[in-house]
PDB file of N, CA, C and O in Angstrom:
ATOM      1  N   MET A   1     -61.462 -46.119  20.246  1.00  0.00           N
ATOM      2  CA  MET A   1     -61.125 -46.420  21.524  1.00  0.00           C
ATOM      3  C   MET A   1     -61.802 -45.608  22.595  1.00  0.00           C
ATOM      4  O   MET A   1     -62.183 -44.469  22.324  1.00  0.00           O
ATOM      5  N   SER A   2     -61.962 -46.083  23.708  1.00  0.00           N
ATOM      6  CA  SER A   2     -62.710 -45.129  24.704  1.00  0.00           C
ATOM      7  C   SER A   2     -61.655 -44.642  25.574  1.00  0.00           C
ATOM      8  O   SER A   2     -60.509 -45.091  25.607  1.00  0.00           O
ATOM      9  N   VAL A   3     -62.146 -43.641  26.314  1.00  0.00           N
ATOM     10  CA  VAL A   3     -61.308 -42.918  27.285  1.00  0.00           C
ATOM     11  C   VAL A   3     -60.878 -43.779  28.335  1.00  0.00           C
ATOM     12  O   VAL A   3     -59.780 -43.602  28.862  1.00  0.00           O
ATOM     13  N   GLU A   4     -61.715 -44.779  28.718  1.00  0.00           N
ATOM     14  CA  GLU A   4     -61.393 -45.673  29.847  1.00  0.00           C
ATOM     15  C   GLU A   4     -60.057 -46.466  29.505  1.00  0.00           C
ATOM     16  O   GLU A   4     -59.163 -46.660  30.329  1.00  0.00           O
ATOM     17  N   ASN A   5     -60.040 -46.854  28.324  1.00  0.00           N
ATOM     18  CA  ASN A   5     -58.912 -47.572  27.821  1.00  0.00           C
ATOM     19  C   ASN A   5     -57.524 -46.817  28.049  1.00  0.00           C
ATOM     20  O   ASN A   5     -56.506 -47.271  28.571  1.00  0.00           O
ATOM     21  N   TRP A   6     -57.756 -45.522  27.511  1.00  0.00           N
ATOM     22  CA  TRP A   6     -56.602 -44.551  27.521  1.00  0.00           C
ATOM     23  C   TRP A   6     -56.088 -44.434  29.079  1.00  0.00           C
ATOM     24  O   TRP A   6     -54.895 -44.524  29.368  1.00  0.00           O
ATOM     25  N   ILE A   7     -57.055 -44.237  29.978  1.00  0.00           N
ATOM     26  CA  ILE A   7     -56.855 -44.031  31.318  1.00  0.00           C
ATOM     27  C   ILE A   7     -56.171 -45.290  32.047  1.00  0.00           C
ATOM     28  O   ILE A   7     -55.279 -45.152  32.884  1.00  0.00           O
ATOM     29  N   LEU A   8     -56.664 -46.479  31.656  1.00  0.00           N
ATOM     30  CA  LEU A   8     -56.157 -47.633  32.114  1.00  0.00           C
ATOM     31  C   LEU A   8     -54.722 -47.946  31.597  1.00  0.00           C
ATOM     32  O   LEU A   8     -53.937 -48.562  32.317  1.00  0.00           O
ATOM     33  N   GLY A   9     -54.371 -47.513  30.325  1.00  0.00           N
ATOM     34  CA  GLY A   9     -53.144 -47.678  29.762  1.00  0.00           C
ATOM     35  C   GLY A   9     -52.123 -46.741  30.394  1.00  0.00           C
ATOM     36  O   GLY A   9     -51.003 -47.176  30.662  1.00  0.00           O
ATOM     37  N   PHE A  10     -52.482 -45.367  30.665  1.00  0.00           N
ATOM     38  CA  PHE A  10     -51.642 -44.469  31.250  1.00  0.00           C
ATOM     39  C   PHE A  10     -51.337 -45.023  32.563  1.00  0.00           C
ATOM     40  O   PHE A  10     -50.174 -45.064  32.964  1.00  0.00           O
ATOM     41  N   THR A  11     -52.359 -45.470  33.285  1.00  0.00           N
ATOM     42  CA  THR A  11     -52.210 -45.840  34.750  1.00  0.00           C
ATOM     43  C   THR A  11     -51.248 -47.032  34.829  1.00  0.00           C
ATOM     44  O   THR A  11     -50.393 -47.094  35.712  1.00  0.00           O
ATOM     45  N   LEU A  12     -51.399 -47.958  33.908  1.00  0.00           N
ATOM     46  CA  LEU A  12     -50.413 -49.106  33.856  1.00  0.00           C
ATOM     47  C   LEU A  12     -48.922 -48.565  33.493  1.00  0.00           C
ATOM     48  O   LEU A  12     -47.928 -48.912  34.131  1.00  0.00           O
ATOM     49  N   MET A  13     -48.895 -47.709  32.437  1.00  0.00           N
ATOM     50  CA  MET A  13     -47.624 -47.163  32.236  1.00  0.00           C
ATOM     51  C   MET A  13     -46.982 -46.508  33.445  1.00  0.00           C
ATOM     52  O   MET A  13     -45.806 -46.735  33.729  1.00  0.00           O
ATOM     53  N   GLY A  14     -47.727 -45.722  34.135  1.00  0.00           N
ATOM     54  CA  GLY A  14     -47.250 -45.028  35.328  1.00  0.00           C
ATOM     55  C   GLY A  14     -46.821 -45.990  36.421  1.00  0.00           C
ATOM     56  O   GLY A  14     -45.828 -45.783  37.119  1.00  0.00           O
ATOM     57  N   ILE A  15     -47.501 -46.903  36.525  1.00  0.00           N
ATOM     58  CA  ILE A  15     -47.089 -48.055  37.600  1.00  0.00           C
ATOM     59  C   ILE A  15     -45.873 -48.622  37.238  1.00  0.00           C
ATOM     60  O   ILE A  15     -44.995 -48.828  38.076  1.00  0.00           O
ATOM     61  N   GLY A  16     -45.739 -48.911  35.966  1.00  0.00           N
ATOM     62  CA  GLY A  16     -44.462 -49.800  35.416  1.00  0.00           C
ATOM     63  C   GLY A  16     -43.248 -48.778  35.658  1.00  0.00           C
ATOM     64  O   GLY A  16     -42.230 -49.095  36.272  1.00  0.00           O
ATOM     65  N   MET A  17     -43.510 -47.365  35.035  1.00  0.00           N
ATOM     66  CA  MET A  17     -42.314 -46.582  35.000  1.00  0.00           C
ATOM     67  C   MET A  17     -41.883 -46.276  36.555  1.00  0.00           C
ATOM     68  O   MET A  17     -40.698 -46.180  36.872  1.00  0.00           O
ATOM     69  N   GLY A  18     -42.910 -46.137  37.451  1.00  0.00           N
ATOM     70  CA  GLY A  18     -42.512 -45.849  38.813  1.00  0.00           C
ATOM     71  C   GLY A  18     -41.884 -47.096  39.522  1.00  0.00           C
ATOM     72  O   GLY A  18     -41.075 -46.958  40.439  1.00  0.00           O
ATOM     73  N   THR A  19     -42.271 -48.262  39.081  1.00  0.00           N
ATOM     74  CA  THR A  19     -41.568 -49.469  39.726  1.00  0.00           C
ATOM     75  C   THR A  19     -40.129 -49.510  39.154  1.00  0.00           C
ATOM     76  O   THR A  19     -39.215 -49.841  39.909  1.00  0.00           O
ATOM     77  N   VAL A  20     -39.886 -49.204  37.909  1.00  0.00           N
ATOM     78  CA  VAL A  20     -38.441 -49.204  37.522  1.00  0.00           C
ATOM     79  C   VAL A  20     -37.790 -48.062  38.043  1.00  0.00           C
ATOM     80  O   VAL A  20     -36.593 -48.203  38.295  1.00  0.00           O
ATOM     81  N   LEU A  21     -38.349 -46.881  38.277  1.00  0.00           N
ATOM     82  CA  LEU A  21     -37.633 -45.847  38.976  1.00  0.00           C
ATOM     83  C   LEU A  21     -37.205 -46.218  40.367  1.00  0.00           C
ATOM     84  O   LEU A  21     -36.042 -46.043  40.731  1.00  0.00           O
ATOM     85  N   VAL A  22     -38.220 -46.777  41.227  1.00  0.00           N
ATOM     86  CA  VAL A  22     -37.877 -47.145  42.344  1.00  0.00           C
ATOM     87  C   VAL A  22     -36.702 -48.172  42.472  1.00  0.00           C
ATOM     88  O   VAL A  22     -35.786 -48.020  43.281  1.00  0.00           O
ATOM     89  N   PHE A  23     -36.796 -49.182  41.649  1.00  0.00           N
ATOM     90  CA  PHE A  23     -35.893 -50.303  41.513  1.00  0.00           C
ATOM     91  C   PHE A  23     -34.443 -49.721  41.187  1.00  0.00           C
ATOM     92  O   PHE A  23     -33.440 -50.166  41.744  1.00  0.00           O
ATOM     93  N   LEU A  24     -34.406 -48.760  40.303  1.00  0.00           N
ATOM     94  CA  LEU A  24     -33.057 -48.041  39.916  1.00  0.00           C
ATOM     95  C   LEU A  24     -32.612 -47.189  41.067  1.00  0.00           C
ATOM     96  O   LEU A  24     -31.407 -47.003  41.235  1.00  0.00           O
ATOM     97  N   CYS A  25     -33.450 -46.689  41.826  1.00  0.00           N
ATOM     98  CA  CYS A  25     -32.968 -45.765  42.942  1.00  0.00           C
ATOM     99  C   CYS A  25     -32.507 -46.630  44.164  1.00  0.00           C
ATOM    100  O   CYS A  25     -31.604 -46.240  44.906  1.00  0.00           O
ATOM    101  N   VAL A  26     -33.078 -47.668  44.322  1.00  0.00           N
ATOM    102  CA  VAL A  26     -32.695 -48.633  45.287  1.00  0.00           C
ATOM    103  C   VAL A  26     -31.298 -49.313  44.885  1.00  0.00           C
ATOM    104  O   VAL A  26     -30.427 -49.590  45.710  1.00  0.00           O
ATOM    105  N   LEU A  27     -31.200 -49.549  43.466  1.00  0.00           N
ATOM    106  CA  LEU A  27     -30.003 -50.258  43.056  1.00  0.00           C
ATOM    107  C   LEU A  27     -28.788 -49.168  43.314  1.00  0.00           C
ATOM    108  O   LEU A  27     -27.723 -49.508  43.828  1.00  0.00           O
ATOM    109  N   ILE A  28     -29.022 -48.063  42.971  1.00  0.00           N
ATOM    110  CA  ILE A  28     -28.005 -46.898  42.943  1.00  0.00           C
ATOM    111  C   ILE A  28     -27.546 -46.699  44.509  1.00  0.00           C
ATOM    112  O   ILE A  28     -26.373 -46.611  44.871  1.00  0.00           O
ATOM    113  N   GLY A  29     -28.660 -46.646  45.341  1.00  0.00           N
ATOM    114  CA  GLY A  29     -28.284 -46.430  46.803  1.00  0.00           C
ATOM    115  C   GLY A  29     -27.622 -47.564  47.442  1.00  0.00           C
ATOM    116  O   GLY A  29     -26.875 -47.325  48.392  1.00  0.00           O
ATOM    117  N   SER A  30     -27.807 -48.864  47.020  1.00  0.00           N
ATOM    118  CA  SER A  30     -27.190 -49.926  47.552  1.00  0.00           C
ATOM    119  C   SER A  30     -25.805 -50.004  47.110  1.00  0.00           C
ATOM    120  O   SER A  30     -24.903 -50.281  47.901  1.00  0.00           O
ATOM    121  N   MET A  31     -25.594 -49.760  45.824  1.00  0.00           N
ATOM    122  CA  MET A  31     -24.277 -49.645  45.199  1.00  0.00           C
ATOM    123  C   MET A  31     -23.338 -48.708  46.031  1.00  0.00           C
ATOM    124  O   MET A  31     -22.234 -49.086  46.425  1.00  0.00           O
ATOM    125  N   ARG A  32     -23.888 -47.363  46.292  1.00  0.00           N
ATOM    126  CA  ARG A  32     -23.100 -46.411  47.026  1.00  0.00           C
ATOM    127  C   ARG A  32     -22.791 -46.831  48.378  1.00  0.00           C
ATOM    128  O   ARG A  32     -21.713 -46.555  48.906  1.00  0.00           O
ATOM    129  N   ILE A  33     -23.771 -47.536  48.992  1.00  0.00           N
ATOM    130  CA  ILE A  33     -23.600 -48.069  50.535  1.00  0.00           C
ATOM    131  C   ILE A  33     -22.483 -48.978  50.422  1.00  0.00           C
ATOM    132  O   ILE A  33     -21.521 -48.849  51.179  1.00  0.00           O
ATOM    133  N   MET A  34     -22.526 -49.987  49.447  1.00  0.00           N
ATOM    134  CA  MET A  34     -21.435 -51.139  49.346  1.00  0.00           C
ATOM    135  C   MET A  34     -20.206 -50.446  48.991  1.00  0.00           C
ATOM    136  O   MET A  34     -19.155 -50.893  49.449  1.00  0.00           O
ATOM    137  N   SER A  35     -20.184 -49.429  48.251  1.00  0.00           N
ATOM    138  CA  SER A  35     -18.877 -48.864  47.810  1.00  0.00           C
ATOM    139  C   SER A  35     -18.232 -48.105  49.240  1.00  0.00           C
ATOM    140  O   SER A  35     -17.021 -48.142  49.460  1.00  0.00           O
ATOM    141  N   THR A  36     -19.093 -47.491  50.072  1.00  0.00           N
ATOM    142  CA  THR A  36     -18.593 -46.882  51.128  1.00  0.00           C
ATOM    143  C   THR A  36     -18.071 -47.951  52.088  1.00  0.00           C
ATOM    144  O   THR A  36     -17.024 -47.746  52.701  1.00  0.00           O
ATOM    145  N   ILE A  37     -18.741 -49.049  52.235  1.00  0.00           N
ATOM    146  CA  ILE A  37     -18.337 -50.122  53.098  1.00  0.00           C
ATOM    147  C   ILE A  37     -17.016 -50.698  52.711  1.00  0.00           C
ATOM    148  O   ILE A  37     -16.133 -50.887  53.548  1.00  0.00           O
ATOM    149  N   VAL A  38     -16.879 -50.976  51.456  1.00  0.00           N
ATOM    150  CA  VAL A  38     -15.655 -51.509  50.908  1.00  0.00           C
ATOM    151  C   VAL A  38     -14.435 -50.535  51.115  1.00  0.00           C
ATOM    152  O   VAL A  38     -13.331 -50.976  51.433  1.00  0.00           O
ATOM    153  N   LEU A  39     -14.663 -49.258  50.932  1.00  0.00           N
ATOM    154  CA  LEU A  39     -13.561 -48.216  51.197  1.00  0.00           C
ATOM    155  C   LEU A  39     -13.197 -48.156  52.568  1.00  0.00           C
ATOM    156  O   LEU A  39     -12.019 -47.974  52.875  1.00  0.00           O
ATOM    157  N   TYR A  40     -14.126 -48.296  53.466  1.00  0.00           N
ATOM    158  CA  TYR A  40     -13.894 -48.321  54.924  1.00  0.00           C
ATOM    159  C   TYR A  40     -13.123 -49.598  55.238  1.00  0.00           C
ATOM    160  O   TYR A  40     -12.136 -49.568  55.973  1.00  0.00           O
ATOM    161  N   LEU A  41     -13.597 -50.777  54.652  1.00  0.00           N
ATOM    162  CA  LEU A  41     -12.990 -51.951  55.153  1.00  0.00           C
ATOM    163  C   LEU A  41     -11.326 -52.059  54.451  1.00  0.00           C
ATOM    164  O   LEU A  41     -10.429 -52.698  55.001  1.00  0.00           O
ATOM    165  N   ASN A  42     -11.161 -51.322  53.183  1.00  0.00           N
ATOM    166  CA  ASN A  42      -9.887 -51.281  52.719  1.00  0.00           C
ATOM    167  C   ASN A  42      -8.972 -50.558  53.519  1.00  0.00           C
ATOM    168  O   ASN A  42      -7.779 -50.858  53.472  1.00  0.00           O
ATOM    169  N   LYS A  43      -9.439 -49.502  54.362  1.00  0.00           N
ATOM    170  CA  LYS A  43      -8.576 -48.783  55.202  1.00  0.00           C
ATOM    171  C   LYS A  43      -8.245 -49.557  56.368  1.00  0.00           C
ATOM    172  O   LYS A  43      -7.152 -49.353  56.897  1.00  0.00           O
ATOM    173  N   ILE A  44      -9.047 -50.435  56.855  1.00  0.00           N
ATOM    174  CA  ILE A  44      -8.727 -51.265  57.995  1.00  0.00           C
ATOM    175  C   ILE A  44      -8.006 -52.504  57.649  1.00  0.00           C
ATOM    176  O   ILE A  44      -7.200 -52.951  58.466  1.00  0.00           O
ATOM    177  N   PHE A  45      -8.221 -53.152  56.449  1.00  0.00           N
ATOM    178  CA  PHE A  45      -7.513 -54.377  56.049  1.00  0.00           C
ATOM    179  C   PHE A  45      -6.967 -54.103  54.671  1.00  0.00           C
ATOM    180  O   PHE A  45      -7.516 -54.560  53.668  1.00  0.00           O
ATOM    181  N   PRO A  46      -5.762 -53.272  54.618  1.00  0.00           N
ATOM    182  CA  PRO A  46      -5.281 -52.980  53.322  1.00  0.00           C
ATOM    183  C   PRO A  46      -4.677 -54.091  52.639  1.00  0.00           C
ATOM    184  O   PRO A  46      -4.118 -54.942  53.331  1.00  0.00           O
ATOM    185  N   GLU A  47      -4.704 -54.224  51.315  1.00  0.00           N
ATOM    186  CA  GLU A  47      -3.948 -55.351  50.576  1.00  0.00           C
ATOM    187  C   GLU A  47      -2.552 -54.996  50.243  1.00  0.00           C
ATOM    188  O   GLU A  47      -2.229 -53.871  49.863  1.00  0.00           O
ATOM    189  N   LYS A  48      -1.729 -55.989  50.397  1.00  0.00           N
ATOM    190  CA  LYS A  48      -0.359 -55.718  50.126  1.00  0.00           C
ATOM    191  C   LYS A  48      -0.234 -55.551  48.677  1.00  0.00           C
ATOM    192  O   LYS A  48      -0.863 -56.271  47.901  1.00  0.00           O
ATOM    193  N   VAL A  49       0.581 -54.595  48.275  1.00  0.00           N
ATOM    194  CA  VAL A  49       0.809 -54.389  46.836  1.00  0.00           C
ATOM    195  C   VAL A  49       2.239 -54.755  46.576  1.00  0.00           C
ATOM    196  O   VAL A  49       3.155 -54.163  47.146  1.00  0.00           O
ATOM    197  N   GLU A  50       2.450 -55.790  45.664  1.00  0.00           N
ATOM    198  CA  GLU A  50       3.702 -56.189  45.279  1.00  0.00           C
ATOM    199  C   GLU A  50       4.333 -55.357  44.291  1.00  0.00           C
ATOM    200  O   GLU A  50       3.707 -55.110  43.260  1.00  0.00           O
ATOM    201  N   THR A  51       5.456 -54.904  44.457  1.00  0.00           N
ATOM    202  CA  THR A  51       6.116 -54.094  43.473  1.00  0.00           C
ATOM    203  C   THR A  51       7.027 -54.990  42.596  1.00  0.00           C
ATOM    204  O   THR A  51       7.870 -55.703  43.140  1.00  0.00           O
ATOM    205  N   VAL A  52       6.880 -54.968  41.276  1.00  0.00           N
ATOM    206  CA  VAL A  52       7.700 -55.723  40.487  1.00  0.00           C
ATOM    207  C   VAL A  52       8.535 -54.919  39.785  1.00  0.00           C
ATOM    208  O   VAL A  52       8.130 -54.034  39.031  1.00  0.00           O
ATOM    209  N   GLN A  53      10.000 -55.242  40.041  1.00  0.00           N
ATOM    210  CA  GLN A  53      11.006 -54.461  39.391  1.00  0.00           C
ATOM    211  C   GLN A  53      11.161 -54.933  37.922  1.00  0.00           C
ATOM    212  O   GLN A  53      11.318 -56.128  37.668  1.00  0.00           O
ATOM    213  N   LYS A  54      11.113 -53.972  36.948  1.00  0.00           N
ATOM    214  CA  LYS A  54      11.302 -54.505  35.595  1.00  0.00           C
ATOM    215  C   LYS A  54      12.971 -54.688  35.452  1.00  0.00           C
ATOM    216  O   LYS A  54      13.829 -54.086  36.097  1.00  0.00           O
ATOM    217  N   ALA A  55      13.146 -55.605  34.508  1.00  0.00           N
ATOM    218  CA  ALA A  55      14.601 -55.751  34.132  1.00  0.00           C
ATOM    219  C   ALA A  55      14.914 -54.548  33.173  1.00  0.00           C
ATOM    220  O   ALA A  55      14.119 -54.095  32.349  1.00  0.00           O
ATOM    221  N   VAL A  56      16.184 -54.100  33.400  1.00  0.00           N
ATOM    222  CA  VAL A  56      16.605 -53.048  32.494  1.00  0.00           C
ATOM    223  C   VAL A  56      17.187 -53.535  31.150  1.00  0.00           C
ATOM    224  O   VAL A  56      18.159 -54.289  31.110  1.00  0.00           O
ATOM    225  N   LYS A  57      16.639 -53.136  30.199  1.00  0.00           N
ATOM    226  CA  LYS A  57      17.197 -53.484  28.981  1.00  0.00           C
ATOM    227  C   LYS A  57      18.131 -52.699  28.451  1.00  0.00           C
ATOM    228  O   LYS A  57      17.975 -51.478  28.465  1.00  0.00           O
ATOM    229  N   LYS A  58      19.266 -53.294  27.890  1.00  0.00           N
ATOM    230  CA  LYS A  58      20.373 -52.395  27.281  1.00  0.00           C
ATOM    231  C   LYS A  58      19.921 -52.202  25.815  1.00  0.00           C
ATOM    232  O   LYS A  58      19.493 -53.082  25.068  1.00  0.00           O
ATOM    233  N   MET A  59      20.089 -50.927  25.549  1.00  0.00           N
ATOM    234  CA  MET A  59      19.772 -50.732  23.876  1.00  0.00           C
ATOM    235  C   MET A  59      21.115 -51.076  23.113  1.00  0.00           C
ATOM    236  O   MET A  59      22.097 -50.336  23.147  1.00  0.00           O
ATOM    237  N   VAL A  60      21.071 -52.071  22.536  1.00  0.00           N
ATOM    238  CA  VAL A  60      22.164 -52.423  21.711  1.00  0.00           C
ATOM    239  C   VAL A  60      21.896 -52.120  20.205  1.00  0.00           C
ATOM    240  O   VAL A  60      20.968 -52.643  19.588  1.00  0.00           O
ATOM    241  N   SER A  61      22.703 -51.312  19.706  1.00  0.00           N
ATOM    242  CA  SER A  61      22.427 -50.864  18.450  1.00  0.00           C
ATOM    243  C   SER A  61      23.377 -51.810  17.372  1.00  0.00           C
ATOM    244  O   SER A  61      24.543 -51.517  17.107  1.00  0.00           O
ATOM    245  N   ASN A  62      22.734 -52.874  16.860  1.00  0.00           N
ATOM    246  CA  ASN A  62      23.327 -53.434  15.878  1.00  0.00           C
ATOM    247  C   ASN A  62      22.679 -53.332  14.486  1.00  0.00           C
ATOM    248  O   ASN A  62      22.529 -54.246  13.675  1.00  0.00           O
ATOM    249  N   ASP A  63      22.302 -51.957  14.360  1.00  0.00           N
ATOM    250  CA  ASP A  63      21.662 -51.653  13.123  1.00  0.00           C
ATOM    251  C   ASP A  63      22.687 -51.110  12.060  1.00  0.00           C
ATOM    252  O   ASP A  63      22.300 -50.615  11.001  1.00  0.00           O
ATOM    253  N   ASP A  64      23.891 -51.216  12.364  1.00  0.00           N
ATOM    254  CA  ASP A  64      24.907 -50.655  11.360  1.00  0.00           C
ATOM    255  C   ASP A  64      24.773 -51.293  10.118  1.00  0.00           C
ATOM    256  O   ASP A  64      24.894 -50.574   9.126  1.00  0.00           O
ATOM    257  N   GLU A  65      24.544 -52.526   9.954  1.00  0.00           N
ATOM    258  CA  GLU A  65      24.325 -53.209   8.783  1.00  0.00           C
ATOM    259  C   GLU A  65      23.117 -52.837   8.058  1.00  0.00           C
ATOM    260  O   GLU A  65      23.175 -52.698   6.837  1.00  0.00           O
ATOM    261  N   ALA A  66      22.034 -52.663   8.693  1.00  0.00           N
ATOM    262  CA  ALA A  66      20.721 -52.144   8.189  1.00  0.00           C
ATOM    263  C   ALA A  66      20.901 -50.733   7.560  1.00  0.00           C
ATOM    264  O   ALA A  66      20.525 -50.434   6.426  1.00  0.00           O
ATOM    265  N   ILE A  67      21.506 -49.928   8.412  1.00  0.00           N
ATOM    266  CA  ILE A  67      21.800 -48.519   7.875  1.00  0.00           C
ATOM    267  C   ILE A  67      22.697 -48.561   6.621  1.00  0.00           C
ATOM    268  O   ILE A  67      22.383 -47.813   5.695  1.00  0.00           O
ATOM    269  N   ALA A  68      23.630 -49.243   6.508  1.00  0.00           N
ATOM    270  CA  ALA A  68      24.528 -49.518   5.390  1.00  0.00           C
ATOM    271  C   ALA A  68      23.770 -49.986   4.216  1.00  0.00           C
ATOM    272  O   ALA A  68      23.956 -49.495   3.103  1.00  0.00           O
ATOM    273  N   VAL A  69      22.902 -50.946   4.447  1.00  0.00           N
ATOM    274  CA  VAL A  69      21.913 -51.311   3.296  1.00  0.00           C
ATOM    275  C   VAL A  69      21.074 -50.285   2.788  1.00  0.00           C
ATOM    276  O   VAL A  69      20.885 -50.145   1.579  1.00  0.00           O
ATOM    277  N   ALA A  70      20.489 -49.458   3.778  1.00  0.00           N
ATOM    278  CA  ALA A  70      19.602 -48.477   3.391  1.00  0.00           C
ATOM    279  C   ALA A  70      20.328 -47.278   2.532  1.00  0.00           C
ATOM    280  O   ALA A  70      19.873 -46.793   1.497  1.00  0.00           O
ATOM    281  N   LEU A  71      21.451 -46.936   3.125  1.00  0.00           N
ATOM    282  CA  LEU A  71      22.270 -46.025   2.357  1.00  0.00           C
ATOM    283  C   LEU A  71      22.733 -46.337   0.964  1.00  0.00           C
ATOM    284  O   LEU A  71      22.739 -45.492   0.070  1.00  0.00           O
ATOM    285  N   ALA A  72      23.126 -47.599   0.811  1.00  0.00           N
ATOM    286  CA  ALA A  72      23.530 -48.192  -0.418  1.00  0.00           C
ATOM    287  C   ALA A  72      22.340 -48.107  -1.360  1.00  0.00           C
ATOM    288  O   ALA A  72      22.574 -47.672  -2.487  1.00  0.00           O
ATOM    289  N   ALA A  73      21.091 -48.462  -1.055  1.00  0.00           N
ATOM    290  CA  ALA A  73      19.913 -48.505  -1.831  1.00  0.00           C
ATOM    291  C   ALA A  73      19.669 -46.956  -2.258  1.00  0.00           C
ATOM    292  O   ALA A  73      19.315 -46.693  -3.407  1.00  0.00           O
ATOM    293  N   ILE A  74      19.879 -45.907  -1.249  1.00  0.00           N
ATOM    294  CA  ILE A  74      19.576 -44.716  -1.710  1.00  0.00           C
ATOM    295  C   ILE A  74      20.579 -44.158  -2.674  1.00  0.00           C
ATOM    296  O   ILE A  74      20.227 -43.364  -3.545  1.00  0.00           O
ATOM    297  N   MET A  75      21.828 -44.556  -2.537  1.00  0.00           N
ATOM    298  CA  MET A  75      22.767 -44.117  -3.361  1.00  0.00           C
ATOM    299  C   MET A  75      22.691 -44.772  -4.779  1.00  0.00           C
ATOM    300  O   MET A  75      23.144 -44.207  -5.775  1.00  0.00           O
ATOM    301  N   ALA A  76      22.105 -45.972  -4.807  1.00  0.00           N
ATOM    302  CA  ALA A  76      21.925 -46.619  -6.120  1.00  0.00           C
ATOM    303  C   ALA A  76      20.863 -45.924  -6.833  1.00  0.00           C
ATOM    304  O   ALA A  76      20.977 -45.885  -8.058  1.00  0.00           O
ATOM    305  N   ARG A  77      19.771 -45.324  -6.254  1.00  0.00           N
ATOM    306  CA  ARG A  77      18.641 -44.745  -6.923  1.00  0.00           C
ATOM    307  C   ARG A  77      19.162 -43.433  -7.561  1.00  0.00           C
ATOM    308  O   ARG A  77      18.696 -43.068  -8.641  1.00  0.00           O
ATOM    309  N   LYS A  78      20.037 -42.774  -6.976  1.00  0.00           N
ATOM    310  CA  LYS A  78      20.599 -41.499  -7.347  1.00  0.00           C
ATOM    311  C   LYS A  78      21.307 -41.562  -8.623  1.00  0.00           C
ATOM    312  O   LYS A  78      21.845 -40.554  -9.081  1.00  0.00           O
TER     313      LYS A  78
END
């Protein structure tokens, strides 16, 4: 391989990596700008937040039968 091919390869690699770097920087910058714009617009036009009240569940303990069966099984093993 000649030195010219190495130089051409590294030049092409540098151009490609530079292009990707510039694209990513532009992408990150535009995302930050859009985020700032959306935050500003949310202060001007806030969305209504609907509060949903949960139904209160009563804790009914109908486990007396299950406890009695478990105790009977324990006593039967002893």
